[in-house]
Steps between C-alpha positions, in 0.01 A plus 500: 500500500195277481496130412448561127797736477721254689390218270581716200845575640556131562402414144733771371791353695432136412425578136810714457733247663360209300520704181873562563568127515288426195653772284854383569405137437337586168804696389769266631354181354545644149875521554514148640313374193729693264821379662391136519380509139840630390674233707286227343568625147865608525622256769702786655553419871502871583129515421439200723669678790301816427177300493573345837606829660196700392279194544591482868398862550179441307405201716559698821282789385236264360464333840448837667238586239306181570478586870397857419230368267356280774478803728325696225232236449451445873413863561215498247295289738627675811471867404285510186212259549259750345700494177511121501126474562398754237740418216678177592287309248667701224860574587540207739519259208786699349688488831440124520637443150809707584551296816485177302751631248741643759486237772451183300652549156762770550621380841507135390705568190732731695563221750577261216737759353679554833559131566535396138851631441711212368213256536288561190595578137621852442227593250226367728650692790493815288134435425426502872622856552315610188179360652579678828543831318187453288282412798637796693371735233174308468454550875559871454230504233239339727581728792477809284174371350359485854636846578363636172153394612543711814609792284236458229237232577370316193336168419269481804148563622377591847249281685397608849820698548727218379689500168473190282716425198316517168779539244841347577643625172418857604720454806788374288461784250450777755630825344669577832705179476718486189695825531536449876643151445750621241596789729563258788701265277713791382555611860607145586759508221634829637514358853679184392743691278599749770531223758727291276699806392531630856613168648745450214639850550534431873700188419738703285542756779590208728759397238335169431708228335191399298554774243371314194169398657414836652612689190251296298229551763563874500481520121173308489348722768607827339354392165176386668452823696375722213291207374306533825512874566360627172207255480422580864466867408296419190251270671481730799371779278261263322344416836406864545275478194308214662496674840353815349202299379448263795644688802490875434540576871835320510630696203391827658682409822830388346510812281430717807258702286251689725267595215483146367450366854210740563333406172540126560377538859178661378449228239555218749284666765218517246552130421560354849360764733668731751853408609868558435570302183850629425806299619744662745701790358833343600461224241654744251831482694583132429377556145751781447779301667427208271483714188806717554721218625405275210590774253833526681553125466431530129791743466721287725427188294623666180809635677581154631471355149752757374738415783451131426601536136820675606564244777515790746227349713739260671818706479349810664393472863241781495249309279545196723413699810204648311368155413528382859311809614226436243408157641222633731363751248264267308360370829409856597341551159285188510370595845417847366314341210314269736394796716379694198296206375346407835469829689383665179196269510379637833240528643410180312613143561329407172471815294144624480366181659624450857644763733806429711295546816248236390781266390670496841439238768307612811812509719555709809780754491701290743463184294600683181802653676609161634466350152702782348774468762525124454510518121755783507736310729468187285561682173776715644680186612441344160653798319799501735551126452473527122747788475744326736491173308534675164801692629667196656455279196606779263821542701592137442548568132485273201704216645237404760328238283294326768176544302358157422780304665441233766522651846807294593685604186406863551628494857815306423655234724427553867790566736531612857589847375212553260208311653322829557513613138164506323572543130760612252874527524 
């Protein structure tokens, strides 16, 4: 492998890992908002306990996502200086706006929400998590606007090999943006729903004493699942209409259609000159995995609703085991979707404007390999830490209400027997 291929592999790893964190955060925050809103309106303490339980898991995953995002932005300058030089004037502003939203607004309000329990009025505290959720989705919009420019560049002009922004509104209204954003949002709902349902089912299999809270959580998640699955399918198909017009090579590759690929190859060779302009054939594999599995989830979601109406979902153990087993499925699907979107753009970094080879930094193979190894170790450790913390805090159950409490109160009175305890009961 040469330096460009190693840099591509590194970007695939870092992008996929960061996307996993982001998708779960986007999905999970909706449940936190829903539960806290119900607690604020109905004054039912069960919803308060649910908010704190799922809020703890959200905060853990959010922290991992922040670190993954820093790694993502760092590698642009390290491995893709050609991309930054040629098009940074255009999509760099979108990245900067997203950073302001995520790191300054979203993170600040999340910190106020974490430490505001019992310290600020209940309605104001609810408003904080609503702002966190809103800014999370605004961040997703800006990131996808930047990515849409790479997929279908608009609103720019070239001067001496450098792209300059000429129409900001064209970036925001990119035809490659809207359906992709709604598809990602739907996938986030699916991810959050299956995570909440799976963890709740796991608690029932462990014979949790917190039956009321996890029964409510399970019901919310099962109802939310089809509300994410069916729009995800719908907006996924709508994207293909846009792709057919702006990226015909990608569509030919994901359909694994030799005749279409040959025709598109001739058209692109006539436009850009000799070269292999069709993405790798294997990109059709993650596309098929994503499609077939999502159709399966659509059937599962309806089945779960039927079981829910009969109250069989909790009484029968088989559906509970199924829900636990489904927890990793949406993560596999979002990685497949990411691969289709990004690998399907090859051999372009910016479609029709800048090749991947020209976008890469002039690194030696050894330097690229060292960068890839370092990033992989860092992200692998981050994933392991995130999963471990999620599992440990999920095991504690509803009654661990340390979120927002003073450290001393969370730890309890110190004795010679429990000086080494960190948190919880």
